[in-house]
N, C-alpha and C positions, 0 to 999 in steps of 0.2 A: 502154186501154193503161196499164199501171202506170207511176207516176212513179219515175224512177230516184233512189235516195237521194242521189246526188252533186249533184243540182240542187235539193234542198230547202234552204230558208233556214237550217235548223239545221245544214246541212253546208256552210256557206259557205267554210270554209277549203280543202277539196278542190277546190271549184269555182274558187276564186280562184287557187290555186297550180297545180292540175293542168291544168285546161282552158284557162285564160287565160294561164298562165305569167307572172304578174306578177314583175317583178324586185324586188330589194330597194329600189331607188330609188323604184319605184312604190308599194310597200307602205308606205314611210316618207316619202312625198313631203311630207305636211303638216308633220311635225316638222322635216324637213330645211330646208324653205323658211322656216318660222316661226322656228326657232332661228337659222338662218344669217343671215337678213335682220336680225333683232333684234340679233344679236351684232355684225355689221358696223357698224350704225348706232350702237349703244350705245358701242362702243369709239371710233368716229370722233368721237362727241360729246366724249369726254374729250380726245382729241388736239386737236380744234378749240377747246375751251375753253382749253387751255394755249397754243395758237397765238394766240388772241385776247388772252390776258393778256400775252404777250410783245410783241405788236404795239402794245399800249397802254402798254408799259413798266411794267406793274403789278408785275412781279417778275422776278428773274433766275432763270429756270427751266431746270434742266439736264435732260439725258436721263434721269437716274435718277428724277427726279420724275415725268416722263411715264410711264416704264415701271412704276414702283411703283403709281401711281394707276390707270394703264390696266389692268395685270394684276389688281390687287385688284378693281377694278370688274368686269372681265371674268369672273373666277372666281365672284364673289359673285352676279352677275346670271345667269350660266350655271346655277349651282346652283338659284337661285330659279326660273328658267324650266323647268328639268328637273323639279323637284319639282311645280311648278304644272301642267305637262302631265300628270304622273303622277296627281295628285289629280283633275284635270279628267276624265281618261279613266276613272278608278275611279268617279267620281260618275256618269258617263254609263252605266257598266256597272250600277251599283246601280239607277239610275232604270229602265233597260230591264228588269232582272230583276223588280223589284217591279211595274211596270206590266204586264208580260207575265203574271205570276202572277195578277194581278187579272183580266186578260182570259180566261185559261184557266178561272178560277173562274166567271166570268159565262157562258162558253160551256157549261160543264158543268151549270150551274144552269138555263140557259134556251137549249136548243139552237135553238129557232126564232128567238130574238132574236139569237143569234150568227150564224146563217145569214143573217138579214136584214142585219146589219151587213156581212158579207162580200159579199152581193149588191149592196149599195149601193156598196161600194168597186169591185167589178168593173164595175158599170154606169158609174161615174164614169171608169173607165179605158177605156171605149169599147164594152163588150159591150151587146147589146140586153137589155132587161129580162128576157125569158123565158130567154135564154141565161145571163144573170148569175144568175138564180134557180136554174137547173139546176146550174150550176157550183158555186154555194154549197152546194147540197144534197149534191153529191158531196164537196166539200171538208169538209163537216161530219163525214165519217168520220174525218178527221184533225184533232182539236182543236188540236194543236200547230201544224200548218201554217196553220190558220185564224187562230190567234193571231199567227203571224209576219206574215201578210198585213195584219192590223189594225195591228200595230206599225209596219210599213213604210209603208203607204199612208194610214193615218189619223193616226198620231201622228208620222210622219216621223222615227222613231228608228232609228239604224243598229244592225245586229247587233253585239253585243259581240265576236264573233269577228273583226270587221273591224279592231279596234284591240287593242293589247296595252299596257296602262298602263306597265309597267316598261320595256319596249323603247322605247315612244314617248318616255318621259321621258329615257332614256339617249341616244337619238338627238338629241333636242332639245338636251341638254347638250353633246354632242360637236360638233354643228353650230355651236352658239353659240361654243364655245371655238375650234374650228379656223378658221372663217371670221372670227370676231370678232378673232382675233389678227393678221389680215392688215394692218390699218391701223397696227399697232405695228411692223411689220417694219423700215421705214426708221429708226426710232428705236433699234433694236437694232444697226444698222450704222453710223449717223452721229450726229454731234452735232446738237442741235436748231437748225435754221436755217430760213429761208424755203424753201430747196430741200428740206429734209427734210419739211416740211409738204406741199409740192407733190407729193413722191413718195408721201406717205401718202394724199393725195387720189387720186392715180392708182391706188394699191394698193386703195383702197376701191372705186373703180368697177370695177377688174379683178375683185375678189371678187364684186361684184354681177353682173358679166357672167358669171362662172363659175357663180354660183347660177342665173342664167337658163338657162344651157346644161344644168344638171342638171334643171331644171324641164322644158325641152324634151325632153331625153332620156327622161324618165319619162312625159310625156304624149303625145309624138309629135305635138303640135299644131304650129302655125306657129312656126318658130324665131324669126322676127322678133318676133312677138307675145310669145312667152315671154321673150325677152331684153330687149326694149324695156320691157315692163311691169315686169319685175323691177328693171332699172336705173333706170327713171323713178321708181317708188315709193320705192326705197331712196335715190335721189339727192335727192328732195324732202326726205326725212327728214334726210339728211346736210347739206343746205343750211340747213335750219331749225336743226339742232344747231350749226352754225358761227355763224349769226347770233345765236343765244341766247348762245353763249359770248362773242362779241364784245361784245354789249350788257352782259352781266354784268361783263366786264372793264372796260368804260368807266365803270361806276358808281363 
């Protein structure tokens, strides 16, 4: 029975979007969670540092100082994160392309060796030795498919079509800025007091809760697990940020 082109690894995009109907949140889940969590914690670290300095009487810090430093840090780190994600994805693409080209060259030069490698992979995935050898012999008729199997199951490298460097970088940047600005909202509306900082803490955890809901919506896993893990991990980072700010202010 011929293999339909839509299910070949080289045609992952149609499979991913057409057959499984992945939403945008699912496609960009990694940069959304990565950028959003880092943005929330990074901005809260600035707010916590100023709150700690005020608590120690280190300086008479106004709302303008909090906003200037907070926004400057937010935008600079967001740009760094976005570009970092872009370069990381591009590097992964380059690695996949060069490694796959080398595998295709080996398969073309030594068909028996290539079939043996595929047979070993299929056997490791549960096929009996004879069945694996027969399947590898049939797959040898398609060197590109054989190379894709080797890339996926031997080197554990994702298909480049599963990521888009420019889009991933942009989503990371936007998630960082949008969610990272949440801890600053109380300082846009009020003068910096203990109440303002308390509201910023509440806003920080609300943003983490929202990020957990986005994660749950994309994965359709346990909502409790998705939310609790996201809030817990981000909360630990936020507490550490506050303690570091308080210690620095006390020096």
